[in-house]
C-alpha positions in Angstrom: 62.8 119.6 100.7 63.7 116.5 98.6 66.8 114.5 99.5 68.6 112.6 96.9 71.5 110.0 96.9 73.7 110.9 94.0 77.4 111.2 92.9 79.6 114.0 94.0 82.7 114.5 91.6 86.2 114.7 93.3 89.6 114.2 91.9 91.8 116.2 89.5 91.1 117.5 86.0 90.5 114.8 83.6 90.9 112.1 86.4 87.4 112.0 88.1 86.3 109.6 90.8 83.0 110.0 92.8 81.6 109.8 96.3 78.1 108.6 96.7 76.5 111.2 99.0 73.0 112.1 100.5 72.3 115.8 99.5 69.4 118.1 99.3 68.1 118.2 95.8 68.5 121.9 95.6 72.3 121.8 96.4 74.8 121.8 93.4 76.5 118.5 92.4 79.8 119.3 94.4 77.9 121.5 97.1 77.0 120.5 100.7 76.0 117.0 101.6 74.4 115.3 104.6 76.4 112.0 104.6 78.9 110.1 102.4 77.5 106.4 101.7 80.1 105.3 99.3 82.9 105.7 96.6 83.0 105.0 92.9 86.2 105.0 90.8 85.2 104.5 87.0 88.7 104.8 85.8 90.0 101.4 87.0 89.4 98.1 85.1 87.0 96.9 86.4 85.5 100.0 88.0 85.7 100.1 91.8 82.7 100.5 93.8 82.5 100.7 97.7 79.0 101.3 98.9 77.3 101.0 102.4 74.1 99.3 101.3 72.6 99.4 105.0 72.9 103.3 104.9 71.5 103.6 101.5 68.6 101.5 102.7 68.1 103.7 105.8 68.0 106.8 103.6 65.6 105.3 101.2 63.3 104.2 104.0 63.4 107.9 105.1 62.3 109.0 101.6 65.4 109.8 99.9 65.4 109.2 96.0 68.2 107.7 94.0 69.6 109.4 90.9 69.5 107.3 87.8 73.3 106.5 87.9 73.2 105.5 91.6 70.2 103.5 91.2 72.2 101.4 88.6 75.3 101.2 90.9 73.1 100.0 93.9 71.5 97.3 91.7 74.9 96.1 90.6 76.3 96.1 94.2 73.2 94.0 95.3 74.2 91.4 92.7 77.8 91.4 93.8 79.2 93.3 90.9 79.6 92.2 87.2 82.3 92.2 84.6 82.5 96.1 84.6 82.2 96.8 88.3 84.1 95.2 91.2 82.6 95.6 94.7 84.8 96.3 97.6 83.7 96.3 101.3 83.3 99.8 102.8 85.1 100.3 106.1 82.7 101.3 108.9 84.6 104.6 109.4 83.8 105.7 105.7 80.2 106.5 106.2 80.5 109.6 108.2 78.9 113.1 108.1 80.6 116.0 106.8 82.8 118.1 109.2 82.8 115.1 111.7 86.6 114.0 112.3 87.4 110.4 112.2 87.8 108.8 115.6 91.4 108.8 116.6 92.9 105.3 117.3 92.8 104.0 120.8 96.1 104.4 122.7 98.1 101.4 123.1 98.3 99.8 126.5 100.9 101.2 128.8 101.9 103.8 126.2 102.3 107.5 127.2 103.1 109.0 130.7 101.8 107.2 133.7 99.2 108.9 135.9 100.4 109.2 139.5 
């Protein structure tokens, strides 16, 4: 089955923003996906793009295709952005698989009950 990197619409009515996801090509636009690799908000001026290029490269190396829009965004991200798109760094915790909870923060030293 073909795997594509494409946009997944999220947000409220008339206020869209998008997650850049890796999904099976047969799945619907907002359906099940394999991994989130970025975020795109076209409503800000300039538009905000956060993208994990190393994860995109890994999926492309495994045979994933890019949608036309994502291919354009990846090109702009590799150039460092332009006047219409501002590139922001993607935190390491952002590229996770669905259903996988984010890692809880490590407890502070000396916090909590002491074990006897």
